[in-house]
N, C-alpha and C positions, 0 to 999 in steps of 0.2 A: 504494500500500500504506500502511495505517495501522499504527503501531507504538506499543505501550505497553511501557515498560521497568520491570521490578521488580527492585530491588537487595536482596540479603540476605546474611546471614552475616558472619563475621569477615573473610572474604576479599573481601567486597563483590562477589559474583558477580552478573552481569547475567543475568536471564531476560527473555524477550520474549513478548508476545502480538502476533501479526500477523493482520491482517484487512483487508477491503476497505471494509466499511460496517457500521453498526449493524444487528443482526439477521441478519448473514451468518455464514459459517463462519469459523473461526480455527484457527491452529496455535499451540501454546506451544512455545517454544524454550528448552531448558536451565532447567527449574524446579529450581534447587538448594535453595531454601528457600521458605517462606511459601506453601504450597499454598493456604491460605485467601485470601491476597491475590489470587492468580491467579483463583480462583473468584469473588471479589467483583467484580473488574474484568470478567470474562466476563459475569457477570449484569448489571452496569450497562450494558454495551454490547449486551445481549440477543443474545450470540453463541452459536454451537454449536461446541464444541471437537471437531475432527475428527482430531486427532493431536498427540502430544507428540514433538517432533523433538530429538534429542540430538546435539550436536556431538562429544561424547566421553564416556568412562565415569566421569570423576572425580566424587567425591561432591558437591563444591561446585556441580556442574552437574546432578546427578541426584537429590539428596537428597529432593526433594518429589515425585518421580515417582509412587511407589506411592500416596501419599495423593491426589494429583490424579487418578490413574487410578481410584481407588476412588470419588471424588466425581463424576467426569464420565464414566466408562465409555468410554474412547477408547483407540485403539492407540498403542503406543510404537514409535518408529523409531530404529534405531541401525545404524551401519555394521558389516559382518561382522567387520572387523578388531579391534573392541573387545568382541566377545561373550564371549571367554574371561575378560576382566578384570571384566566387569559381571555380577553374580550374580543380578540380578532378571530378570523376564520381558521379552522383546522380542517384539513382534508382527510387525513388518515389518523385514526385514534390508535395509539400503540398500547400494548400490554406486555407484561413480563413474559419473556421467552420467545417473543415474536422475532423473526429473522428478516433481514433486509439483504438484498443482493447487490454487490458492487462489482459488476463485470466478473462474476465468478467467485468473488470472496464473500463469505457469509459474515454478516454483522448481526450480533445478538443484542436485543434490547433487554436490559436488566433493570427492573424496578428497584430503586434505592431511595425510598422516602426518608425524610429527615430534614433536609434543607427546605423542601416543599413536599406536599403530599404526592405529587406525580413526578418527582425527580427520577431520572434514569441515567444509566451509563450505557455507552455503546461499546461492545466488546468483540474483538476479533481474535479467534483462536489462531488463525493462520499467521497473522502479523504480530501476535503476542503483545497486544496493546488494548487500551481502553480509553475512551473519552469520558471523563468523569464529571463534567459540569462543575457544580459547586458542592458535590458530595465530599470529595477528598482532594486536597492539594498536596504539594510536596512536604510542607512542614506543619500543616494543620488541617482541620475539617471545616466544612461549610457551617455557617451560623444557623442556629435552630430557634432563634428568638423572634422571628418574623411571624406573620399571621398564621400561616399553615405549616410552620416548622414544628418539629417534635424531637426532643432529646431521646426519648424512648425509641422512636422509629429510626433515628440516626444510629444509635447504638446497635440496633438489630441489623441494619443494612451493613454496618462495618463488620459485625461478627459473622453474619450469614452469607455475605457476598464478597466484600472487598478482601477480607482476611483469608479467603480461600484462593486468591490469586497467588501464583508462584512468584518467586523473587525476580524473575526475568521479565515479568509483565511491565511494560512501560505505560504510565498514565499521562494523558494529555488533559490537564484540568482547565476549568473555566477562567482561572486567573493564575498568573505566575508560570514558572517553567515546568517542563516535563521532567519526570524522573522514573526510576523503576521501583518496584515494591521492596526491593532490598534496602533502598535508601529510606523509604517510608518506615520500614520496620526498625530502622536505626535512629531516625531523626524526627519523626512526626510524633510529638508528645501526646497530642489529643488522641491519635490512633492507638498509641501504646497504652494510654490510660483505660481505654475501652477493652482492649483484648487482654489486658493484664500481663 
């Protein structure tokens, strides 16, 4: 899998374009800002945008969705748990275990509530990576004190899903730099406090 990261906004949110090869299909993950930058990158790589994948409903991850949809005419994907909080159109409602195809590579939707009710991670066994949104970062976890956040659900998501990933899995979070699970198990104190 090839990955292009686009950072935008005061919160420096990460958006991603993922694809296999120039001229192929692509997904955009969490376009919070800079729709035109995503479009420019897609054109440069001669890609066809087949969907916008959202890890959760917060504006810093969804702010450019409508503009990008308008420019590229593609469906928007979101987990059903975030639909009530997200006021714009969703074309495909995701659920845990659903799979998406990126030119032959399977991407698995993992429901990881805690930051929001419908937070998800996008996981690829083949590429040994996950796009984690605001569930887990390199040195901390997503906040749980907003309207539909939950400490209990975050702890469960970490124990039942994230902690089962092997050390070589690389995470691409909604803010900050990527790292592997070995790094998280060494330096992420909030993660370590949960798993003991």
